[in-house]
C-alpha positions as CSV (number, residue, x, y, z in Angstrom):
1,X,0.0,0.0,0.0
2,X,1.2,3.5,-0.8
3,X,-0.3,6.9,-0.1
4,X,0.2,9.4,-2.9
5,X,-1.2,12.6,-4.4
6,X,-2.6,12.2,-7.9
7,X,-3.4,15.0,-10.4
8,X,-6.8,14.8,-12.2
9,X,-6.2,14.8,-15.9
10,X,-9.7,13.9,-17.1
11,X,-13.1,13.3,-15.7
12,X,-15.9,12.6,-18.1
13,X,-19.3,10.9,-18.1
14,X,-19.7,7.5,-19.9
15,X,-23.4,7.2,-19.2
16,X,-25.9,9.3,-17.2
17,X,-24.4,8.1,-13.9
18,X,-21.1,6.4,-14.7
19,X,-17.9,8.5,-15.0
20,X,-14.3,7.9,-16.1
21,X,-11.5,9.6,-14.3
22,X,-7.8,9.6,-15.5
23,X,-5.2,10.5,-12.8
24,X,-1.5,11.0,-12.9
25,X,0.8,9.9,-10.0
26,X,2.8,7.2,-8.5
27,X,1.2,3.8,-9.5
28,X,4.1,1.6,-8.4
29,X,2.1,-0.1,-5.6
30,X,-0.5,-1.4,-8.1
31,X,0.8,-4.9,-9.0
32,X,-2.2,-6.9,-10.2
33,X,-5.5,-6.4,-12.0
34,X,-8.4,-6.4,-9.6
35,X,-6.8,-4.3,-7.0
36,X,-8.5,-1.1,-5.9
37,X,-7.6,2.4,-4.7
38,X,-9.1,4.4,-1.7
39,X,-9.8,8.1,-2.3
40,X,-9.9,10.8,0.3
41,X,-12.5,13.5,-0.4
42,X,-12.8,16.8,1.4
43,X,-15.4,16.9,4.1
44,X,-16.0,13.2,4.2
45,X,-14.6,10.9,6.9
46,X,-14.3,7.7,5.0
47,X,-12.3,7.2,1.8
48,X,-14.1,5.9,-1.3
49,X,-12.8,2.5,-2.6
50,X,-12.8,2.3,-6.4
51,X,-11.5,-0.5,-8.6
52,X,-8.6,0.0,-11.0
53,X,-9.7,0.0,-14.6
54,X,-6.5,0.7,-16.5
55,X,-2.9,1.5,-15.8
56,X,-0.2,3.0,-18.0
57,X,3.1,4.0,-16.4
58,X,2.1,7.0,-14.2
59,X,-1.5,7.2,-15.4
60,X,-4.4,5.5,-13.6
61,X,-7.9,5.2,-14.9
62,X,-10.9,4.6,-12.6
63,X,-14.6,4.2,-13.5
64,X,-17.2,4.9,-10.9
65,X,-21.0,5.2,-10.6
66,X,-22.5,8.2,-8.9
67,X,-24.5,6.7,-6.0
68,X,-23.9,9.0,-3.0
69,X,-22.2,12.1,-1.6
70,X,-18.6,10.9,-2.3
71,X,-19.1,9.9,-5.9
72,X,-21.3,13.0,-6.5
73,X,-18.4,15.1,-5.3
74,X,-16.0,13.2,-7.6
75,X,-18.3,13.8,-10.6
76,X,-18.0,17.5,-10.2
77,X,-14.2,17.6,-10.3
78,X,-12.6,18.8,-13.5
79,X,-9.0,19.3,-12.1
80,X,-7.1,19.4,-8.9
81,X,-5.5,16.8,-6.8
82,X,-6.6,13.7,-4.8
83,X,-5.0,11.9,-1.9
84,X,-5.2,8.2,-2.8
85,X,-4.1,5.0,-1.2
86,X,-3.0,2.6,-4.0
87,X,-2.2,-1.1,-4.2
88,X,-5.0,-2.3,-2.0
89,X,-6.5,-5.8,-2.2
90,X,-5.0,-9.0,-3.6
91,X,-6.1,-8.8,-7.2
92,X,-6.7,-11.6,-9.7
93,X,-4.3,-14.5,-10.1
94,X,-3.5,-14.9,-13.8
95,X,-1.6,-18.1,-13.5
96,X,-4.7,-20.3,-13.4
97,X,-6.4,-18.9,-16.5
98,X,-5.6,-21.7,-18.9
99,X,-5.7,-21.0,-22.7
100,X,-9.3,-19.8,-23.0
101,X,-10.5,-17.7,-20.1
102,X,-13.8,-15.9,-20.0
103,X,-14.2,-12.5,-18.2
104,X,-17.7,-11.8,-16.9
105,X,-18.5,-8.2,-15.7
106,X,-21.8,-6.7,-14.7
107,X,-22.5,-3.0,-14.3
108,X,-19.7,-1.3,-12.3
109,X,-18.0,-4.7,-12.1
110,X,-17.0,-4.2,-15.7
111,X,-14.0,-1.8,-15.1
112,X,-11.5,-4.2,-13.4
113,X,-12.1,-6.7,-16.3
114,X,-10.4,-4.3,-18.7
115,X,-6.9,-4.3,-17.1
116,X,-7.3,-8.0,-16.5
117,X,-8.1,-8.5,-20.2
118,X,-5.0,-6.6,-21.3
119,X,-2.8,-8.6,-19.0
120,X,-4.2,-11.9,-20.3
121,X,-3.7,-10.8,-23.9
122,X,-0.1,-10.1,-23.0
123,X,0.2,-13.8,-22.0
124,X,-1.2,-14.8,-25.5
125,X,-4.5,-16.1,-24.0
126,X,-7.6,-16.4,-26.1
127,X,-9.9,-14.1,-24.1
128,X,-13.7,-14.0,-24.2
129,X,-15.6,-11.2,-22.5
130,X,-19.2,-11.0,-21.3
131,X,-20.6,-7.6,-20.3
132,X,-23.9,-7.4,-18.5
133,X,-26.2,-4.4,-18.2
134,X,-29.9,-3.7,-17.5
135,X,-30.5,-1.6,-20.7
136,X,-28.7,-0.1,-23.7
137,X,-28.2,3.3,-22.1
138,X,-26.1,1.8,-19.3
139,X,-23.5,0.2,-21.6
140,X,-19.9,1.4,-21.3
141,X,-16.4,0.1,-22.3
142,X,-17.9,-2.2,-25.0
143,X,-15.8,-0.6,-27.8
144,X,-12.7,-0.4,-25.6
145,X,-12.8,-4.2,-25.2
146,X,-13.5,-4.7,-28.9
147,X,-10.5,-2.5,-29.7
148,X,-8.3,-5.0,-27.7
149,X,-9.3,-7.6,-30.3
150,X,-11.2,-10.0,-28.0
151,X,-14.5,-11.7,-28.5
152,X,-17.2,-9.5,-26.7
153,X,-20.8,-10.5,-25.9
154,X,-23.1,-7.8,-24.4
155,X,-26.2,-8.8,-22.6
156,X,-29.1,-6.5,-21.5
157,X,-31.9,-7.6,-19.2
158,X,-34.5,-5.8,-21.4
159,X,-33.0,-6.8,-24.7
160,X,-32.4,-3.3,-25.9
161,X,-28.9,-4.1,-27.0
162,X,-26.9,-7.3,-27.5
163,X,-28.3,-10.6,-26.2
164,X,-31.5,-10.4,-24.2
165,X,-31.1,-11.8,-20.7
166,X,-28.3,-12.2,-18.1
167,X,-24.6,-12.9,-18.4
168,X,-25.3,-16.5,-17.5
169,X,-27.4,-16.8,-20.6
170,X,-24.4,-15.9,-22.8
171,X,-22.1,-18.1,-20.7
172,X,-24.1,-21.2,-21.6
173,X,-23.0,-21.0,-25.2
174,X,-19.3,-20.7,-24.5
175,X,-16.3,-23.1,-24.1
176,X,-13.8,-21.8,-21.6
177,X,-10.9,-23.0,-19.5
178,X,-11.4,-20.7,-16.5
179,X,-13.4,-17.6,-15.5
180,X,-13.0,-14.3,-13.8
181,X,-15.9,-12.2,-12.6
182,X,-16.9,-9.0,-10.9
183,X,-20.4,-7.5,-10.4
184,X,-23.4,-7.3,-8.0
185,X,-23.7,-10.2,-5.6
186,X,-26.9,-11.7,-7.2
187,X,-25.0,-11.9,-10.5
188,X,-22.0,-13.5,-8.8
189,X,-24.3,-16.1,-7.2
190,X,-25.8,-16.9,-10.6
191,X,-22.3,-17.2,-12.1
192,X,-21.2,-19.5,-9.3
193,X,-24.1,-21.8,-10.0
194,X,-23.7,-21.7,-13.8
195,X,-20.0,-22.1,-14.3
196,X,-18.4,-25.5,-15.0
197,X,-14.8,-24.7,-14.1
198,X,-12.9,-23.1,-11.3
199,X,-12.7,-19.3,-11.3
200,X,-12.2,-16.1,-9.3
201,X,-14.8,-13.7,-7.9
202,X,-14.3,-10.1,-7.0
203,X,-16.6,-8.9,-4.2
204,X,-17.8,-5.5,-3.0
205,X,-18.3,-4.7,0.6
206,X,-18.7,-1.5,2.6
207,X,-15.3,-0.6,3.9
208,X,-13.9,1.5,6.8
209,X,-10.2,1.7,6.5
210,X,-9.7,-0.2,3.2
211,X,-6.4,-1.9,4.3
212,X,-7.5,-4.6,6.9
213,X,-7.2,-2.7,10.2
214,X,-10.9,-2.2,11.1
215,X,-12.2,-5.7,10.2
216,X,-15.4,-4.0,8.9
217,X,-15.6,-5.8,5.6
218,X,-15.0,-9.3,6.9
219,X,-16.9,-12.1,5.2
220,X,-17.3,-15.8,5.9
221,X,-15.4,-18.4,3.7
222,X,-15.0,-22.2,4.1
223,X,-11.7,-21.6,5.8
224,X,-12.9,-18.8,8.2
225,X,-13.4,-15.1,8.0
226,X,-11.5,-13.0,5.4
227,X,-11.3,-9.3,5.0
228,X,-12.5,-8.2,1.5
229,X,-10.1,-5.3,1.5
230,X,-7.1,-7.3,2.4
231,X,-7.4,-11.0,1.7
232,X,-9.9,-10.0,-1.1
233,X,-11.6,-8.5,-2.9
234,X,-10.8,-11.6,-5.1
235,X,-11.8,-15.0,-3.7
236,X,-11.5,-18.4,-5.4
237,X,-14.7,-20.2,-6.3
238,X,-13.8,-23.2,-4.0
239,X,-13.5,-21.0,-0.9
240,X,-16.7,-19.1,-1.1
241,X,-19.4,-19.7,1.5
242,X,-22.5,-17.8,0.4
243,X,-24.5,-16.1,3.2
244,X,-28.4,-16.1,2.9
């Protein structure tokens, strides 16, 4: 973990409520796709955890959905500096991907799939991507994934774009060696039930400190409790113990 000051280079809307922010600063603590950063905002006690979407030398891209005071404040920023903790969480393990991994992202779980996709391409993997949204107006990053040269399937619940249905509907028609996924918990549960191989899940939890000190984001696994901010946010399929 490292605390650094980042300069805001860009902050633009991708949809009505989803924004992309590009920052410049020390990214050396970020070592794996699936890690997150924790952002300090003026006037707010708790930092805001946001997943890493992309990384290029000293430039960091994050994508966030406006859902409360913190993200509303972020959406209004056009320049200035942010105090950010970087290199948080364990990130995805790429060594288990096999030759034909599938990446499954839903809503704001899509951004960490992008850096993961780039890293798997660097390893000469044949990557397939499934992006799930409720409706066409919520879609983002589809073209960015296509520009990487991977197979992309978009699903929308209402059928207004791509395949009508859920990510699991698209998954039924695919052959894959392994899977990586991130999204809302109902989607993760459905992926868990639908997948035929091992895989890795990235979870979201409300966090206090973001680096394992407060124990506020602990969740139950088959080997005991783990902190989503420290031992997670990525858990292996075989260790997950779903809570009702």
